[in-house]
N, C-alpha and C positions, 0 to 999 in steps of 0.2 A: 234438690238432690236426686241423682238418678235413681230410677225406680230399682228395688232390688238390692240396694246398697246396705251395708250395716254400720251402724254408728259404732267406732270403735275407740279402743284405748290409745291409739295414737293417731289415727286419722280417719278419713272416710275409707271405709273398706266394704265390699259386698255386704249389703242389707242396709243399713242407715247409718251413717257414721256420726256417733257421738263419741268423742274420744274421752276416755276416763282419766281419773286422777291416779296417784299411786296406789298400788296394790296393797300395801300395808297400812295405808292411811285411814284414819278415821278422823273427822275433824269438826271443830267447831270453830267458825269464823271469828276473827278479831274484831274488837270494837273499833268504831270510827264514827263518832257523832258527826256525820257529815265529814267523816274522815277523809278528806282530800289531801293528796299530797301537796307538798308546799310548791308554789308556782315555779320556784327555782328548779323543780324537777326537770323542766326542759332544758336546763343546763347539761343534763347528762346526755341528751339525745344528740343526733347528727341529722344533717339535712338528708342524707341517704336513707337513714331508718325512718325518718318522718314520711319520705315519699313511699316506702314500702308499707308502712303502716297504713296510708291513706288508700293504697291500692288493695291491701288486704281487706279493708272494711268495705270497699266498693265492690270487689269482685267475689269475695268469699262470704260475706256477711249480709249486705244489703241485697245483692243479686239473688240470695236464697230466701229471701222473705222476711228477715229480721227488721222489724219497722219501729220498735220502741226508740224514740230519739235519744233517750237517756242512755240506753245500752250503747247505741251507735256511737255517741259522743264519748262515752268511757272508753270504748275499744279503741277510738282515734288517739286518746290521751295517754293511755297507760303503755310505757316503753316495754314491751313484751321481751325484746332482746336482752334486757337487763335481769330476766327472771329465768335466763337458761345458761348453761355452762359456755364458756367462751368458744370451745371448739365447735359448737353448733349455732352459734350466734347468727352466722350468715343466713341461716335458714329459719330464723325466728318467725318470720311473717309469711312462711310458706303454709300450704293447705294440708298439713298433717302434724301429728303429735311428735315430741322430741324427747330424747332421754334426758333425765335431770339428775341421773345417778340413783345407786341403790336400787336398780331394775325398776325404777318408776319412770313416768312420763309427765310431761305438760300436755294438756288436751290440745286438740287443734282448735284454732280460732273460732271457727263456726260453732263448734259444741259449746264453748264457753259462752259465746253470745245466745245461742239457742237456750240454754239451761237459765241464764240470767234473765232472759226476757220472759221465760215460762214462770219465773218466781214472782214477777210482777212486784218488785221491790220499790218502795218510795222513799225519798229522803226522810231520814229519822227512823225507819224501820229497824228493828233488831233482827239480825240474820245470824244463823248457826250454819258454818260450813263444816263438813265432816270430810277431811282430807285436804289439809293445807297444801301438800306438794311444794311447788316452788314459791307459792304465795300471789301468783298471777291472778286466779280467780278472786281471792280476797281483795286485791287492789282494784279490780274492776268494779266489785260491789261497793267498796269505800268511795270511788269515784261518783257513784250515784247518789252517795249521801247516806249509806246504811251504816247503822252500828254493826260491825262485823266481829264475831267470836269465831276463831278456827281452831281447829284440833288436828295434829298429825301424829301418827303412831311412830313413825321413823324418826329417832331423836336428831341425826344430823340433817335432815331435811326440815324438821321442825326449827332447829337452830339457824339454818342459813335462810330460810323463809323470813324468819323474825328480822334478821340482820338486814335483808334486802328491803323489807317494808320500812323499817325504821331509816335506814339510809335515803330512801325516797320520799319521805315525809309523811308516811302513813302512821303517824305516832299513836293514833287512837284505836288502831286495830289491836284487838286482844288475841294473842295466839298462845297455844300451850301443846306440849307434848303428852299424848294420852291415847286411850282408847275411845274412839269416837262413837262406838255403838251405843254408849251409854248417854251420850249428849253432853250438855253443860247444864244440869238442873239448877245451879245456883243463879243462872241469869235467864231462866226460862220465866215467861213463855216468849217464844219467837214469832215474829210476824212471818218468817220464811226460813226454810231449812234446805240445804242443798248437800247432796251426797255425790262425790266424785269417785266413788269406787262401788262395786256392785256385790250387795249381800244376796243371799238365796231367798231372802223374805225381808219385809219391812220391819226394821227394829221398832218394837213397841215403844221403848223410851223416847224415841224421836217424835212419834205421834202424840204422846203424852205432853212433850214440851212445845208442842206446835200451839199457838194461840188460836182461838176461835176466829175463822175467816182467814187463817193462814194457809200457806202452801208449801208443800214437801215435794222437791223434784229429786228422783232417785232412780237409778238403774237397778232392776230386780231380775234376778234369774241364776241360771247355772253358769259354769265357768266359760262356755264358748259364746252363747247369745243371751241377752236379756231384753227386757222391755223398759223402754224409758217411760217412767210412771209419774204422773202428777197427781198428788193427793191434796184435796181441799177438806179443811175441818170445819164443819158447821155445828150448829146447836144441837142437831139431831144425829150427829155421827160424822163419819168420813165418806167422801166420794173419790174413788179412785179410777184414773183414766190411763190406759196405755196408749202412748203416742207413736213409737216406732221401736223397731227391732234395733238394738245397739250391742256393742262389744266393748265392755269395760274390764279393767283388771278387777280381781275379786277383793272385796272388802275383807282384810285380814284383822284378827283380834290377837291380843298377846297370848 
């Protein structure tokens, strides 16, 4: 990524571009015990989109240093164009965020891949997502084999994402509408937690719900610029590392 770029809510923009999830979403990923979409999912695809997806992975993701083979394979499989509104579908595989309605966006592909790799998810891991948005990030995590619990504050987005995930065969992903700041304690502890909107501080309930040895990836800061932060929880406490300057939409609570 060019020096001095900001990772942002919708695309790579000056300072380090990590595109963020919906402004008002908080989320806990839905469950998917190896929650992979049914093989028939490819029937929804077209050769044109398949080619665009391959180019996206090669030019936007692998070229920028994402090396986890499971993440790369998942990004090749998930039909991103089916997670965006029809009027922007032609741009689904471009290098920037896209609007998904309700003043929210789907993060740019590189940011989705970067955050997923940073989580270090393994098949069978229980993962919490704060900010379901369109459901795309949850699908990528499910393709890796994670059990995903996802939470979205904006009701219409929560409902739309649940329909899309079910239609594509991600039937084991568990999604709900609600305030993601509080996490999903009934299903804790989580091996990994991902937050796709920016709070001004790390929510303590999420740290408490993280399993020992688990990782929390979250943008933290003010409205204009945040720091993409990776938190690792150990037996003696937590270690927090700031990785890059980013710009996400703020994490909004009810």
